[in-house]
C-alpha positions in Angstrom: 88.6 110.5 85.6 89.8 107.0 84.9 86.8 104.7 85.2 87.3 101.0 86.1 84.8 98.2 86.3 86.4 95.4 88.2 85.4 92.7 85.7 86.9 94.6 82.8 90.6 94.4 83.7 92.8 91.6 84.8 92.8 90.8 88.5 96.5 91.6 89.1 96.0 95.1 87.6 92.9 95.7 89.7 94.8 94.5 92.7 97.5 97.1 92.1 94.9 99.9 91.8 93.3 98.8 95.1 96.7 98.5 96.9 97.6 102.0 95.8 94.3 103.6 96.8 93.3 101.8 100.0 96.4 102.7 102.0 98.2 102.8 104.3 97.2 99.5 105.7 98.3 98.0 109.0 100.2 94.7 108.8 99.3 91.6 110.6 102.4 89.5 111.2 100.7 86.2 111.6 102.3 83.3 113.5 100.5 79.9 113.0 101.3 76.3 113.5 100.5 73.1 111.5 99.2 69.8 112.9 102.8 68.5 113.4 103.8 71.6 115.4 105.8 73.3 112.6 105.7 77.1 112.9 104.8 79.5 110.1 105.2 83.3 110.0 103.9 85.6 107.4 102.8 89.3 107.0 99.4 90.3 105.7 98.3 93.8 105.0 94.6 93.0 104.3 94.1 93.5 108.0 92.3 95.6 110.6 90.4 95.7 114.0 86.7 95.8 113.8 85.4 95.7 117.4 86.2 95.3 121.0 83.2 93.5 122.5 84.1 90.9 121.6 87.5 91.8 120.2 87.4 91.2 116.5 90.5 91.3 114.3 90.2 90.2 110.6 93.0 89.5 108.2 93.0 87.8 104.8 95.5 85.3 103.4 94.1 85.6 99.9 94.5 82.9 97.3 97.5 83.2 95.1 96.7 85.1 91.9 98.5 82.8 89.5 96.7 79.6 90.3 94.2 80.2 93.1 96.1 78.0 95.6 95.9 78.7 99.3 98.8 79.9 101.5 100.4 77.9 104.3 98.9 80.3 106.9 95.4 79.5 105.8 96.1 75.8 105.6 97.5 75.9 109.2 94.5 77.8 110.6 92.1 75.2 109.3 93.8 72.5 111.4 95.0 74.6 114.3 92.6 77.6 114.6 95.0 79.8 116.6 97.2 82.7 115.6 99.5 85.3 117.1 99.1 88.6 115.4 102.3 90.6 115.9 102.6 94.3 114.9 105.3 95.3 112.5 107.6 98.2 113.3 110.1 100.2 111.3 113.0 98.4 113.0 111.8 95.0 111.8 110.0 95.7 108.5 112.7 94.3 106.2 112.8 91.1 108.2 109.0 90.9 108.1 109.1 91.3 104.3 111.6 88.5 104.0 109.2 86.3 105.9 106.6 86.8 103.1 108.8 84.7 100.8 106.8 81.6 99.6 109.0 79.0 101.3 107.6 75.4 101.1 105.3 74.2 103.8 107.3 73.2 106.9 110.0 75.8 106.5 110.5 77.9 109.6 110.2 81.6 108.7 111.3 82.5 112.2 114.7 81.1 111.3 114.7 82.3 107.7 113.9 85.9 108.7 116.0 85.9 111.9 113.2 86.3 114.5 113.1 85.0 118.0 110.3 82.5 119.1 108.6 83.2 122.4 106.1 80.6 123.7 102.5 81.9 123.9 100.6 81.5 127.2 97.2 80.4 126.0 97.7 79.1 122.4 100.2 76.9 120.5 101.8 79.3 117.9 104.8 81.3 119.0 105.0 85.0 119.5 107.6 87.2 117.8 109.9 88.6 120.5 111.0 91.6 118.3 107.4 92.8 118.0 106.4 95.3 120.7 102.7 94.1 120.6 101.7 90.5 120.3 98.1 89.3 120.4 97.3 85.7 121.1 94.1 85.0 119.2 91.5 82.2 118.7 90.0 81.9 115.2 86.2 82.3 115.4 85.5 81.9 111.7 87.1 81.7 108.3 85.0 83.1 105.5 86.1 82.2 102.0 84.8 84.5 99.2 85.8 82.4 96.2 88.0 79.8 94.7 89.8 81.8 92.0 93.1 83.6 92.1 93.0 86.7 94.4 89.9 85.5 96.3 89.8 86.6 100.0 89.7 84.3 103.0 88.5 86.4 106.0 90.0 85.1 109.2 88.0 86.4 112.0 90.0 86.4 115.3 89.3 87.0 118.9 92.1 88.3 121.2 92.6 86.1 124.2 95.7 87.8 125.5 97.8 90.9 124.5 101.4 91.4 125.3 102.7 95.0 125.1 106.3 96.0 125.7 106.5 98.7 128.3 109.1 100.6 126.2 106.4 101.7 123.8 104.1 103.2 126.5 103.9 106.9 127.3 103.4 108.7 130.6 99.7 107.9 130.4 100.5 104.2 130.2 99.0 104.1 126.7 100.9 103.3 123.4 103.0 106.3 122.2 103.0 106.4 118.4 106.5 107.9 118.3 107.8 105.1 120.5 106.2 102.1 118.8 107.2 103.3 115.3 104.7 101.3 113.3 104.7 101.1 109.6 101.9 100.8 107.0 101.8 99.1 103.6 101.1 101.1 100.4 101.1 100.0 96.8 104.0 98.5 94.9 107.1 98.2 97.1 106.1 101.2 99.2 105.7 101.5 103.0 105.0 104.5 105.2 106.3 105.4 108.7 103.5 106.0 111.2 105.5 108.2 113.5 107.6 111.3 113.7 106.9 114.1 111.2 104.3 111.9 109.5 102.0 112.3 112.4 99.3 115.0 112.7 96.3 115.4 114.8 92.7 116.0 113.8 90.2 117.0 116.5 87.4 114.4 116.6 83.9 116.0 116.9 82.7 113.5 119.5 82.2 115.6 122.6 80.8 118.7 121.0 78.5 119.7 118.1 80.4 121.7 115.4 78.4 124.4 113.6 79.4 123.0 110.2 80.9 124.7 107.2 77.4 125.7 106.0 77.1 127.9 109.0 80.2 130.0 108.3 79.8 133.5 106.9 79.7 133.5 103.1 83.0 135.3 102.7 84.7 132.5 104.6 82.6 129.6 103.3 83.1 130.7 99.7 86.7 131.7 100.1 89.0 131.0 97.1 92.1 130.8 99.4 91.0 128.7 102.3 91.4 124.9 101.8 88.8 122.3 102.6 90.9 121.2 105.6 90.9 124.7 106.9 87.2 125.1 106.4 86.7 121.7 108.2 88.6 123.1 111.2 86.5 126.2 111.3 83.3 124.3 110.9 84.2 122.3 114.0 83.8 125.2 116.4 80.7 125.2 118.6 79.5 128.7 117.9 80.2 131.8 115.9 81.8 134.7 117.8 79.2 137.3 118.8 79.6 140.9 117.8 80.9 142.0 121.3 83.7 139.4 121.1 84.7 140.7 117.6 84.8 144.3 118.9 87.1 143.3 121.8 89.2 141.2 119.5 89.5 143.9 116.9 90.7 146.3 119.6 93.3 143.9 120.9 96.9 145.2 120.5 97.8 142.4 117.9 94.9 143.2 115.6 94.7 146.9 116.0 98.4 147.4 115.3 98.1 145.1 112.2 95.1 147.1 110.9 97.0 150.4 111.3 100.4 149.4 109.9 99.9 146.8 107.2 99.0 147.7 103.6 97.5 144.4 102.5 95.5 143.8 105.6 93.2 141.1 104.2 96.2 138.9 103.2 97.9 139.5 106.5 94.8 138.6 108.5 94.4 135.4 106.4 98.0 134.5 107.2 97.4 135.1 110.9 94.2 133.0 110.7 96.3 130.1 109.2 98.8 130.4 112.0 96.0 130.0 114.5 94.6 127.0 112.7 98.1 125.4 112.5 98.5 125.8 116.2 95.1 124.3 117.1 93.1 127.5 117.7 90.2 127.5 115.2 88.0 129.8 117.2 90.6 132.5 117.2 91.2 131.9 113.5 87.5 132.4 112.9 87.5 135.7 114.8 90.4 136.9 112.6 88.6 135.9 109.4 85.3 137.6 110.5 87.2 140.8 111.3 88.8 140.6 107.9 85.4 140.3 106.3 84.4 143.7 107.7 87.3 145.6 106.2 
């Protein structure tokens, strides 16, 4: 493996390794205002949410790598500690990227990038009309980590008011990922769509206690064909099927016919188990694999 000690390579090169490996990253499209009321708009992918009580969003307008100077967003926040964090969608990502251009202080990126200003209700900076979720925030703290190029400035924000466009809500009145069409930032010039075929679900083990991969029968746990993801799904079931269940399952029409007519039964049962896993039925998959282990 490639081994890297951060102090042994130039900061820009280390920066690229980090951007390529810690990804995808959500994008904070930050709207701020200077002391004279001039708006500023810029995207930052060093960003995430860290709590809800109180609400805690943190993004980092890092110092410029070439000379360690600070960005207009950070300068504005030091005099007007308010920011609107707008989410970035696929439909506006090129405009948002354009807004990252290092225009001189006082230049209006809303105008340069073609976005529409909407007055906020509780703070001074404008909201971005084209963004489906806009969060009016108060800055609680700014934590500088250094003075050199690439040093972070952690802007800790508290949400005062959220605006969510109803068009991105599903039938449950929550945000539908396929409707909001968010994008994430990767390394180099790459982004990722966070909707459509890119989405997949992983059952979270919050309401139940999974048996764990270590509790699976050895022929399953040590399988050379099952992947780590597949074992993870199997280990998330709450119990192993008991012998009576396996007898009933083995005698079911689907399994008994397969056992009687297929030559390579083991391979066919593994294929059937994968089908169950892919359709969200790990307990049924486990029964198939346990039956296969007795052949």
